[in-house]
C-alpha positions as CSV (number, residue, x, y, z in Angstrom):
1,M,198.5,104.1,153.2
2,P,196.4,101.2,151.7
3,V,197.5,97.8,153.1
4,D,198.5,95.3,150.4
5,V,197.4,91.9,151.5
6,P,197.0,88.7,149.5
7,E,193.4,88.2,150.6
8,S,192.3,91.4,148.8
9,P,192.7,91.1,145.0
10,V,192.4,94.2,142.8
11,L,189.2,94.0,140.7
12,P,189.3,95.2,137.1
13,G,188.4,98.9,136.8
14,G,188.1,101.3,133.9
15,I,186.3,104.6,133.4
16,P,186.7,105.6,129.8
17,E,188.2,109.1,129.2
18,P,187.1,111.8,129.5
19,Y,184.4,110.7,131.9
20,L,184.8,111.4,135.6
21,L,182.8,108.7,137.3
22,T,180.5,105.7,136.9
23,T,177.9,104.1,139.2
24,A,177.0,100.4,139.6
25,V,173.6,99.6,141.1
26,V,173.7,96.4,143.1
27,D,171.0,94.5,145.0
28,G,171.8,92.7,148.2
29,T,172.2,89.3,146.6
30,G,175.1,90.7,144.5
31,A,177.1,92.1,147.4
32,G,180.9,91.8,147.4
33,G,181.5,88.2,148.2
34,A,183.1,86.6,151.2
35,T,186.6,88.0,151.1
36,P,187.9,91.6,151.0
37,H,188.9,93.1,147.6
38,R,190.2,96.4,146.2
39,H,189.5,98.7,143.3
40,P,191.9,100.8,141.3
41,E,189.6,103.8,141.6
42,D,188.3,105.8,144.5
43,M,184.8,104.6,145.4
44,L,181.7,105.9,147.2
45,V,179.4,103.3,148.6
46,W,175.9,104.4,149.4
47,P,172.6,102.7,150.1
48,H,169.6,103.4,147.8
49,R,167.2,101.2,149.8
50,G,167.8,99.4,153.1
51,A,171.1,99.3,155.0
52,V,174.6,98.3,153.9
53,S,177.6,97.2,155.9
54,V,181.2,98.0,154.8
55,R,184.2,96.4,156.5
56,V,187.3,98.4,155.8
57,Q,190.8,96.9,156.2
58,E,189.5,94.5,158.8
59,E,189.6,97.4,161.3
60,T,186.2,99.1,161.2
61,L,182.7,98.0,160.3
62,W,180.5,100.8,159.0
63,Q,176.7,100.6,158.9
64,L,175.2,102.9,156.2
65,R,171.6,104.0,155.9
66,P,170.0,105.9,153.0
67,G,171.5,109.4,153.1
68,D,174.9,108.0,154.3
69,G,177.8,107.3,152.1
70,L,181.3,106.0,152.7
71,W,184.3,107.2,150.7
72,V,186.8,104.3,150.2
73,P,190.1,105.4,148.7
74,R,191.6,103.4,145.8
75,L,193.3,100.1,146.7
76,T,191.8,100.0,150.2
77,P,190.8,96.5,151.1
78,H,187.0,96.3,151.9
79,L,184.0,94.0,152.0
80,V,180.4,95.1,151.4
81,S,177.5,93.2,152.7
82,A,173.7,93.8,152.6
83,D,170.4,92.2,153.3
84,P,169.0,90.6,150.1
85,T,166.2,93.1,150.0
86,A,168.6,96.1,150.0
87,V,169.8,98.0,147.0
88,F,173.1,99.9,147.1
89,C,175.3,101.7,144.7
90,C,179.1,102.0,144.2
91,T,180.2,105.1,142.4
92,Y,183.8,104.9,141.1
93,F,185.8,108.0,140.3
94,A,188.6,108.4,137.7
95,G,191.9,109.5,139.2
96,Q,191.9,112.7,137.1
97,G,188.2,113.4,137.7
98,F,187.9,114.1,141.4
99,D,190.4,114.5,144.2
100,P,188.8,115.7,147.4
101,G,192.0,115.5,149.3
102,W,190.6,113.1,151.9
103,P,193.4,111.1,153.4
104,G,191.4,107.9,154.1
105,T,188.1,106.3,154.5
106,R,185.5,109.0,155.3
107,P,181.7,109.2,155.9
108,V,180.0,111.5,153.3
109,A,176.5,112.9,153.1
110,V,174.7,111.6,150.0
111,N,171.6,113.8,149.9
112,T,168.5,113.4,147.8
113,A,169.8,115.6,145.0
114,L,173.1,113.7,144.8
115,R,171.4,110.3,144.9
116,E,168.9,111.2,142.1
117,M,171.6,112.6,139.8
118,L,173.8,109.6,140.2
119,L,170.9,107.2,139.5
120,H,169.8,109.3,136.5
121,L,173.3,109.2,135.0
122,A,173.4,105.4,135.6
123,D,170.1,104.8,133.8
124,T,170.0,107.5,131.1
125,P,171.9,107.7,127.8
126,M,173.0,111.3,127.0
127,P,175.5,113.2,124.9
128,M,179.1,113.2,126.2
129,M,179.3,116.9,127.0
130,Q,175.9,116.8,128.8
131,R,177.1,113.9,130.9
132,L,180.4,115.6,131.7
133,R,178.6,118.7,132.9
134,A,176.3,116.6,135.2
135,Q,179.3,114.7,136.5
136,R,181.0,118.0,137.4
137,V,177.9,119.1,139.3
138,I,178.0,115.8,141.2
139,T,181.7,116.2,142.3
140,D,180.7,119.7,143.6
141,L,177.8,118.3,145.6
142,L,180.0,115.5,147.0
143,S,182.2,118.0,148.8
144,G,179.3,118.8,151.2
145,A,179.0,118.1,154.9
146,P,180.0,114.6,156.1
147,A,177.3,112.3,157.4
148,R,177.6,110.2,160.5
149,P,177.1,106.5,159.7
150,S,177.5,104.1,162.6
151,S,180.9,102.4,162.8
152,V,182.1,99.5,164.9
153,P,185.8,99.2,165.8
154,L,187.2,95.7,165.1
155,P,189.9,94.3,167.4
156,Q,193.0,93.1,165.7
157,D,194.3,91.0,168.5
158,P,194.3,87.4,167.1
159,R,193.3,86.0,170.5
160,I,189.9,87.7,170.4
161,S,189.3,88.3,166.7
162,E,187.3,85.1,166.3
163,L,185.2,85.9,169.3
164,A,184.5,89.4,167.9
165,A,183.6,88.0,164.5
166,A,181.1,85.6,166.1
167,I,179.4,88.5,168.0
168,I,179.1,90.6,164.8
169,D,177.7,87.6,162.9
170,D,175.1,87.0,165.7
171,P,174.5,90.0,167.9
172,S,171.6,88.1,169.6
173,D,174.1,85.8,171.3
174,D,173.7,86.7,175.0
175,S,176.3,84.4,176.3
176,S,178.3,85.6,179.3
177,I,181.9,86.6,178.9
178,E,182.8,83.4,180.8
179,D,180.9,81.2,178.4
180,L,182.4,83.0,175.4
181,A,185.9,82.6,176.9
182,W,185.4,78.9,177.3
183,R,183.9,78.6,173.8
184,H,186.9,80.4,172.1
185,A,189.6,78.9,174.3
186,V,190.7,82.2,175.8
187,S,190.7,83.5,179.4
188,V,188.2,86.1,180.7
189,R,191.2,88.2,181.7
190,T,192.6,88.1,178.2
191,I,189.3,89.2,176.7
192,S,188.9,92.1,179.2
193,R,192.5,93.3,178.8
194,A,192.5,93.1,175.0
195,F,189.3,95.1,174.6
196,A,190.4,97.7,177.1
197,Q,193.9,98.1,175.7
198,E,193.1,98.0,172.0
199,L,189.6,99.7,171.8
200,G,189.5,101.6,175.1
201,M,186.2,100.0,176.1
202,S,185.0,96.9,178.0
203,F,183.7,93.9,176.2
204,S,180.2,94.7,177.4
205,Q,180.4,98.2,176.0
206,W,181.7,96.9,172.7
207,R,179.0,94.4,172.4
208,T,176.4,97.1,173.0
209,V,178.0,99.2,170.1
210,V,177.7,96.1,167.9
211,R,174.0,95.6,168.9
212,M,173.0,99.2,168.4
213,S,174.7,99.4,165.0
214,A,172.9,96.2,163.9
215,A,169.7,97.5,165.3
216,S,169.9,100.8,163.4
217,A,170.4,98.9,160.2
218,L,167.5,96.5,160.9
219,L,165.2,99.3,161.8
220,T,166.1,101.2,158.6
221,D,165.3,98.0,156.6
222,G,161.8,98.1,158.0
223,H,161.9,95.3,160.6
224,P,159.4,95.8,163.5
225,V,160.9,97.1,166.8
226,S,159.9,93.9,168.6
227,A,161.7,91.7,166.0
228,V,164.8,93.9,166.1
229,A,164.9,93.6,169.8
230,H,165.2,89.8,169.7
231,R,167.6,89.8,166.7
232,V,170.1,91.9,168.7
233,G,169.8,90.0,172.0
234,Y,167.1,91.6,174.1
235,A,164.4,89.5,175.7
236,T,161.8,92.3,175.7
237,T,161.0,95.3,173.5
238,S,161.1,97.6,176.5
239,A,164.6,96.5,177.5
240,F,165.8,97.1,174.0
241,S,164.1,100.5,173.7
242,A,165.7,101.6,176.9
243,A,169.2,100.4,175.8
244,F,168.8,102.0,172.4
245,R,167.8,105.3,174.0
246,R,170.8,105.2,176.3
247,A,173.2,104.5,173.4
248,V,171.7,106.6,170.6
249,G,169.8,109.3,172.4
250,V,166.3,108.5,171.1
251,T,164.0,105.6,171.2
252,P,163.6,103.2,168.3
253,S,160.3,104.8,167.4
254,E,161.8,108.3,167.5
255,F,164.7,107.1,165.4
256,L,162.2,105.8,162.7
257,S,160.2,109.0,162.9
258,R,163.4,110.9,162.1
259,G,163.9,108.8,159.0
260,G,166.9,107.0,160.5
261,E,168.6,110.3,161.4
262,L,170.6,110.4,164.7
263,P,170.1,113.3,167.0
264,H,173.6,114.7,166.3
265,A,173.3,114.3,162.5
266,S,173.3,117.4,160.4
């Protein structure tokens, strides 16, 4: 069930009947502010150019690349952020227009045909019945195979939440766990136990997930491999490439040659 929290106001909605959906095109400078918010409609977030991050209910951080989408059910607290050069879209669905039966947040494939139709509808005036027919085709296309955007689990333990937020904000920080413990006034033992018990992984493993997720987004945005390596905390490109291959299954160059597709993506 959606979590009703004071920090997540419900923004105004409104899709005029009998329409089924509407799409807002946003550049990175117009991303969703500094605090979570909610919408009265179901929403599909999808990048048109560059990468987009979506934090959902303060529990999971999703990294989306072109071809990925994220279904966010109505009234779900979320926060969207993107590089200023990115362009992303938010497609809102009327309650009576499309009910896929998905119980919660879900990654969804947004293929070329779907992207082009949504953008065409957003930009092109047309008669009502023609628009409704196109919108019904879109809802059919949307029920296709899910994509696999990168997600980062976010710890909820208040003792380590500030530390985790600092790593996400600056994945290049290569401080040791001892230095981080001192900086955030928490013991190494507490950090280690909290990550293991809540997320089922060590702090080091979690930091690698954060770095690889950030690296995928930066590579998709067109940053050189050498620059990405330094921005996610690796001293050399070779060390970064080796770590990326261990985590993702391909080298950064192979990842780019695939158009940002992961080996297990369909």
